C-alpha positions in Angstrom: -66.1 29.1 104.7 -67.6 28.7 108.1 -69.9 25.8 108.7 -73.2 27.3 107.7 -71.7 28.8 104.4 -70.2 25.4 103.7 -73.7 23.6 104.1 -75.5 26.2 101.9 -72.8 25.8 99.2 -73.0 22.0 99.2 -76.7 22.0 99.1 -76.8 24.5 96.2 -74.3 22.4 94.2 -76.1 19.1 94.9 -79.5 20.5 93.8 -77.7 21.8 90.6 -76.6 18.3 89.7 -79.5 16.2 90.8 -82.3 14.6 88.6 -85.7 16.2 88.2 -88.1 15.3 90.9 -85.4 15.0 93.7 -84.1 17.8 95.9 -81.6 18.0 98.7 -82.1 19.9 102.0 -80.4 19.9 105.3 -82.1 18.0 108.1 -81.8 18.5 111.9 -82.4 15.6 114.1 -82.4 15.9 117.9 -80.5 12.8 119.3 -79.8 11.5 122.8 -78.4 14.1 125.4 -79.5 17.1 123.3 -77.0 16.3 120.4 -78.3 17.6 117.1 -77.1 15.9 114.0 -77.2 17.6 110.6 -77.6 15.6 107.5 -78.1 16.1 103.8 -81.5 14.7 103.1 -82.3 13.5 99.6 -86.1 13.8 99.0 -88.2 12.5 96.1 -91.8 13.1 95.2 -94.3 10.6 96.4 -91.7 8.6 98.4 -92.2 8.3 102.1 -88.5 7.7 103.1 -85.8 10.1 102.4 -82.1 8.9 102.6 -79.8 11.1 104.7 -76.2 11.5 104.9 -74.3 12.9 107.9 -72.9 16.4 107.2 -70.3 16.8 110.0 -67.7 14.4 108.5 -67.8 16.2 105.1 -67.1 19.6 106.8 -64.1 18.0 108.7 -62.8 16.8 105.3 -63.3 20.4 103.9 -61.3 21.8 106.8 -58.5 19.3 106.1 -58.2 20.5 102.5 -60.8 18.6 100.4 -62.3 20.7 97.7 -66.0 21.5 97.5 -66.4 19.6 94.2 -64.6 16.5 95.7 -67.0 16.6 98.6 -70.1 16.9 96.4 -68.9 13.9 94.3 -68.4 11.9 97.5 -71.9 12.7 98.9 -73.5 11.7 95.6 -71.5 8.5 95.6 -72.8 7.7 99.0 -76.3 8.4 98.0 -76.2 6.2 94.9 -74.7 3.3 96.8 -77.1 3.5 99.6 -80.5 4.4 98.2 -83.1 1.6 98.2 -83.5 -0.3 94.9 -87.3 -0.5 95.5 -90.0 1.5 97.1 -89.8 1.0 100.8 -92.9 -0.2 102.7 -93.5 1.9 105.7 -97.0 0.5 106.6 -95.5 -1.1 109.8 -95.4 2.4 111.3 -99.3 2.3 111.2 -99.5 -1.4 112.3 -100.3 -1.7 116.0 -99.4 -5.4 116.0 -96.1 -4.8 114.5 -95.2 -2.2 117.0 -96.2 -4.5 119.8 -94.0 -7.3 118.5 -90.9 -5.3 117.5 -90.5 -2.4 120.1 -87.7 -2.7 122.7 -86.5 -0.6 125.7 -83.6 1.8 126.0 -82.2 3.8 128.8 -81.3 7.4 128.6 -80.8 10.4 131.0 -83.8 12.3 132.1 -82.3 15.7 132.7 -80.2 15.8 129.5 -83.2 14.8 127.4 -86.1 17.0 128.7 -86.9 18.3 125.2 -86.9 15.0 123.5 -89.0 13.3 126.3 -91.7 15.9 125.7 -92.1 14.1 122.3 -91.8 10.4 123.1 -93.5 8.0 125.5 -91.3 7.1 128.4 -91.0 5.6 131.8 -89.1 7.4 134.6 -86.5 5.3 136.4 -84.7 7.3 139.2 -82.9 10.1 137.4 -83.2 8.2 134.1 -85.8 7.4 131.5 -86.8 4.3 129.6 -87.7 5.1 126.0 -88.9 2.8 123.2 -87.5 2.0 119.7 -89.0 0.0 116.9 -86.4 -2.5 115.5 -86.4 -2.5 111.8 -85.0 -5.3 109.8 -85.1 -4.9 106.0 -82.7 -6.7 103.5 -82.9 -3.6 101.2 -82.2 -0.7 103.4 -80.5 -2.6 106.3 -81.3 -3.0 109.9 -82.0 0.0 112.1 -84.1 1.4 114.9 -86.8 4.2 115.1 -87.6 6.1 118.2 -91.3 5.9 118.8 -93.3 9.2 119.2 -96.2 9.9 121.4 -98.5 10.9 118.4 -97.9 7.5 116.8 -99.3 5.8 119.8 -102.2 8.1 119.9 -103.1 7.1 116.3 -102.8 3.5 117.0 -104.7 3.5 120.2 -101.8 2.0 122.1 -101.3 3.3 125.6 -97.8 4.0 127.1 -98.4 1.3 129.7 -99.2 -1.3 127.1 -96.3 -0.3 125.0 -93.9 -0.6 128.1 -95.2 -4.1 128.9 -94.7 -5.2 125.3 -91.3 -3.7 125.0 -90.0 -5.3 128.2 -91.1 -8.8 126.8 -89.4 -8.0 123.4 -86.2 -6.8 125.2 -85.9 -10.1 127.0 -86.2 -12.0 123.8 -84.2 -9.8 121.3 -81.6 -8.1 123.5 -81.1 -10.6 126.3 -79.1 -9.6 129.4 -75.3 -10.3 129.6 -73.6 -10.1 133.0 -70.1 -11.3 133.9 -66.6 -10.4 134.9 -64.8 -7.9 132.7 -62.6 -10.7 131.5 -65.5 -13.0 130.7 -67.3 -10.3 128.7 -64.3 -9.5 126.8 -63.6 -13.2 126.2 -67.2 -13.6 124.9 -66.9 -10.6 122.7 -63.7 -12.1 121.2 -65.2 -15.5 120.8 -63.2 -17.1 123.5 -64.7 -20.0 125.7 -64.8 -19.1 129.5 -63.3 -21.8 131.9 -65.8 -24.0 133.6 -67.2 -23.0 137.0 -64.6 -23.6 139.7 -61.6 -23.7 137.4 -60.5 -20.2 138.3 -60.8 -17.8 141.2 -62.5 -14.5 141.3 -61.0 -12.1 138.8 -59.8 -8.9 139.9 -59.4 -5.5 138.2 -57.2 -2.6 139.4 -59.1 0.7 140.0 -57.6 4.1 140.6 -59.4 7.0 142.1 -59.7 10.1 139.9 -56.5 11.6 141.3 -54.6 8.3 140.8 -53.5 8.5 144.5 -55.2 5.2 145.6 -55.5 1.9 144.0 -57.4 -1.2 144.9 -57.7 -4.6 143.4 -61.5 -5.4 143.1 -63.9 -7.8 141.5 -65.4 -5.9 138.5 -68.5 -6.9 136.6 -70.0 -5.7 133.4 -73.7 -5.4 132.8 -74.9 -5.2 129.2 -76.8 -7.0 126.6 -75.7 -9.7 124.1 -75.3 -7.0 121.3 -73.4 -4.5 123.7 -75.8 -1.9 122.4 -77.9 0.1 124.7 -77.4 -2.6 127.3 -77.5 -0.3 130.3 -81.3 -0.7 130.3 -80.9 -3.9 132.3 -80.1 -2.0 135.3 -83.7 -1.1 135.6 -85.0 -4.8 135.6 -85.8 -6.0 139.2 -85.1 -9.7 138.3 -81.7 -8.7 137.0 -81.0 -6.6 140.0 -81.7 -9.7 142.2 -79.7 -11.9 140.0 -76.6 -9.8 140.3 -77.0 -9.7 144.1 -77.1 -13.6 144.2 -74.2 -13.8 141.8 -71.8 -11.5 143.6 -73.0 -12.3 147.2 -74.9 -9.2 148.4 -75.3 -5.5 148.0 -73.4 -3.6 145.2 -72.9 -0.3 143.3 -73.8 0.4 139.7 -71.5 2.7 137.7 -72.9 3.8 134.3 -70.2 3.5 131.8 -72.5 4.7 128.9 -75.9 3.8 127.5 -74.5 0.7 126.4 -73.1 -0.8 129.6 -72.6 -0.4 133.4 -69.9 -1.6 135.7 -71.0 -3.3 138.9 -68.8 -3.3 142.1 -69.7 -5.3 145.1 -70.3 -3.2 148.3 -68.0 -5.3 150.4 -64.9 -3.8 148.9 -65.4 -0.7 151.1 -64.4 1.6 148.1 -64.7 5.3 148.7 -68.0 6.1 146.9 -67.1 9.7 146.2 -64.2 8.4 144.3 -66.3 6.1 142.4 -68.7 8.9 141.4 -65.7 11.1 140.4 -64.3 8.3 138.4 -67.6 7.9 136.5 -67.8 11.6 135.7 -64.2 11.7 134.6 -64.7 8.8 132.3 -67.8 10.4 130.8 -66.0 13.7 130.2 -62.8 12.1 128.7 -63.8 8.8 127.1 -67.5 8.7 126.2 -69.0 10.5 123.2 -71.6 13.1 124.5 -74.5 11.2 122.8 -73.6 7.9 124.7 -73.4 9.3 128.2 -75.9 7.8 130.6 -75.3 9.6 134.0 -72.6 11.0 136.2 -74.3 9.5 139.3 -73.9 6.0 140.9 -76.4 3.7 142.1 -76.7 1.4 145.1 -78.5 -2.0 145.4 -79.7 -2.9 148.9 -79.8 -6.5 149.7 -82.2 -5.7 152.5 -84.7 -3.6 150.5 -84.2 -5.6 147.2 -84.1 -2.5 145.1 -81.8 -0.1 143.3 -81.6 3.5 144.3 -79.8 6.7 143.4 -76.8 6.8 145.7 -76.8 9.6 148.3 -73.8 10.6 150.2 -76.0 11.8 153.0 -77.4 8.3 153.6 -75.4 5.7 155.4 -75.7 2.7 153.2 
């Protein structure tokens, strides 16, 4: 069976086996960078929340030899294991105070998300866009996040400017910035203690150009947040931009690794910027899932102007 025939078959079998008052349908969700996710959605009468189970992995299992009946049993098992044991309270979605307290900023690509950005409040930053997520913490259904929509703000009387201000404050508290050498960030991730200041020299990392013809040993830094999740947002913060310049001693380039983190390279290494941009593009194509790509461009922080700009090859930086 092709994908669509498989989906129709699974939904038919699931609906035949489900209890009265519950029905299963396919759900389509537009995600970051135009990625659409299909899910099996379990709906029940008079319940505002509908558990969903991603469909793609089950089609892959079918292609590898799993039977339709085995897949249906696995989907039902996932549903039974994950469904809430009580009615879920979604009143926070209509609570302006809750949204002001629990919304944080995330950074995505503007061009790749034009359709999505028509539906959500956002703030433009160069060729990127800051969007806003409500952080959900619930012991019953687990932790998660919900992308805020423009119609929600309209109903609650919250302006986009107010939401942005609240989200910036919340992001500082809930998703604080993390900046350091590649080694120090990895040590922190692994729970290792970094040597005290002055106990070691500047760490270096070998970078190759995209054709692997040139190599250079450079100080390489990582900008993210403590959770290593949507941490690239911090490249937009003026205070963080200035902090980085003070830390590394001047102007620098920002290379977006993904929506989760950025690499930072000091300007004084005199690296070929065209090679840096090519390297970012190559990494995005070969190593980063489409949904997690931030941009193929690089950015330049001017110590003189005290701001971050989209790097232009026509400008002598």
